[in-house]
C-alpha positions as a Markdown table, in Angstrom:
| # | Residue | x | y | z |
|---|---|---|---|---|
| 1 | Unk | 213.5 | 80.3 | 225.6 |
| 2 | Unk | 216.6 | 78.3 | 226.0 |
| 3 | Unk | 214.1 | 75.1 | 225.2 |
| 4 | Unk | 213.0 | 76.5 | 221.3 |
| 5 | Unk | 217.2 | 77.5 | 220.7 |
| 6 | Unk | 217.6 | 73.4 | 221.6 |
| 7 | Unk | 215.4 | 72.2 | 219.3 |
| 8 | Unk | 216.1 | 74.7 | 216.5 |
| 9 | Unk | 219.5 | 73.2 | 217.0 |
| 10 | Unk | 218.3 | 69.7 | 216.6 |
| 11 | Unk | 216.2 | 70.7 | 213.9 |
| 12 | Unk | 218.9 | 72.2 | 211.9 |
| 13 | Unk | 221.4 | 69.0 | 212.9 |
| 14 | Unk | 218.9 | 66.9 | 211.6 |
| 15 | Unk | 218.5 | 68.5 | 208.1 |
| 16 | Unk | 222.5 | 68.6 | 208.0 |
| 17 | Unk | 223.1 | 64.9 | 208.9 |
| 18 | Unk | 220.1 | 64.2 | 206.1 |
| 19 | Unk | 222.1 | 66.4 | 203.5 |
| 20 | Unk | 225.0 | 65.4 | 204.8 |
| 21 | Unk | 223.9 | 61.5 | 204.1 |
| 22 | Unk | 222.6 | 62.8 | 200.7 |
| 23 | Unk | 225.9 | 64.3 | 199.7 |
| 24 | Unk | 227.9 | 60.8 | 200.5 |
| 25 | Unk | 225.2 | 58.7 | 198.5 |
| 26 | Unk | 225.3 | 60.2 | 195.1 |
| 27 | Unk | 229.2 | 60.9 | 195.3 |
| 28 | Unk | 229.5 | 57.2 | 195.6 |
| 29 | Unk | 227.8 | 56.4 | 193.1 |
| 30 | Unk | 228.3 | 58.9 | 190.7 |
| 31 | Unk | 232.3 | 57.8 | 191.5 |
| 32 | Unk | 230.4 | 54.4 | 190.3 |
| 33 | Unk | 229.2 | 55.3 | 187.2 |
| 34 | Unk | 232.2 | 56.9 | 186.0 |
| 35 | Unk | 234.3 | 54.0 | 186.8 |
| 36 | Unk | 232.2 | 51.7 | 184.5 |
| 37 | Unk | 230.7 | 54.2 | 181.9 |
| 38 | Unk | 233.8 | 56.5 | 181.4 |
| 39 | Unk | 236.7 | 54.3 | 182.1 |
| 40 | Unk | 235.7 | 50.8 | 181.0 |
| 41 | Unk | 239.7 | 49.5 | 180.8 |
| 42 | Unk | 240.6 | 50.6 | 184.2 |
| 43 | Unk | 239.5 | 49.2 | 187.6 |
| 44 | Unk | 239.7 | 52.1 | 190.0 |
| 45 | Unk | 239.5 | 49.2 | 192.9 |
| 46 | Unk | 242.0 | 46.9 | 192.0 |
| 47 | Unk | 244.6 | 49.7 | 191.0 |
| 48 | Unk | 243.9 | 51.1 | 194.6 |
| 49 | Unk | 244.8 | 47.5 | 196.0 |
| 50 | Unk | 248.1 | 47.2 | 193.9 |
| 51 | Unk | 248.8 | 50.9 | 195.4 |
| 52 | Unk | 248.3 | 52.9 | 192.7 |
| 53 | Unk | 248.8 | 56.7 | 194.1 |
| 54 | Unk | 247.8 | 58.1 | 190.3 |
| 55 | Unk | 244.0 | 56.2 | 190.5 |
| 56 | Unk | 243.9 | 57.3 | 194.3 |
| 57 | Unk | 244.7 | 61.1 | 193.1 |
| 58 | Unk | 242.0 | 60.8 | 190.2 |
| 59 | Unk | 239.8 | 59.0 | 192.1 |
| 60 | Unk | 239.7 | 61.6 | 195.7 |
| 61 | Unk | 239.7 | 64.6 | 192.5 |
| 62 | Unk | 236.3 | 63.2 | 191.4 |
| 63 | Unk | 235.1 | 63.2 | 194.7 |
| 64 | Unk | 235.9 | 66.5 | 195.4 |
| 65 | Unk | 234.5 | 67.7 | 192.4 |
| 66 | Unk | 231.0 | 66.2 | 193.0 |
| 67 | Unk | 230.9 | 67.0 | 196.4 |
| 68 | Unk | 231.5 | 71.0 | 195.0 |
| 69 | Unk | 228.4 | 70.2 | 192.2 |
| 70 | Unk | 226.2 | 69.0 | 195.2 |
| 71 | Unk | 227.2 | 71.3 | 198.0 |
| 72 | Unk | 226.2 | 74.3 | 195.3 |
| 73 | Unk | 223.3 | 72.3 | 194.5 |
| 74 | Unk | 222.0 | 71.8 | 197.8 |
| 75 | Unk | 222.7 | 75.5 | 199.0 |
| 76 | Unk | 220.0 | 76.4 | 196.2 |
């Protein structure tokens, strides 16, 4: 009985790890698309290197919203 529980736990851990990697991948791609398509005049990476806090807050907010959308989509 304990061995089956261990297998089920490892299986769930593997599935959650796959979902996490998928969500991170989609989040980064979405941020790059938003940077290239919607914000053509603003380079997020260069502004972050210059220490622009407003851009850091904006990009983190975008990632949070993308993470929420992905989590609701993966839950069904």
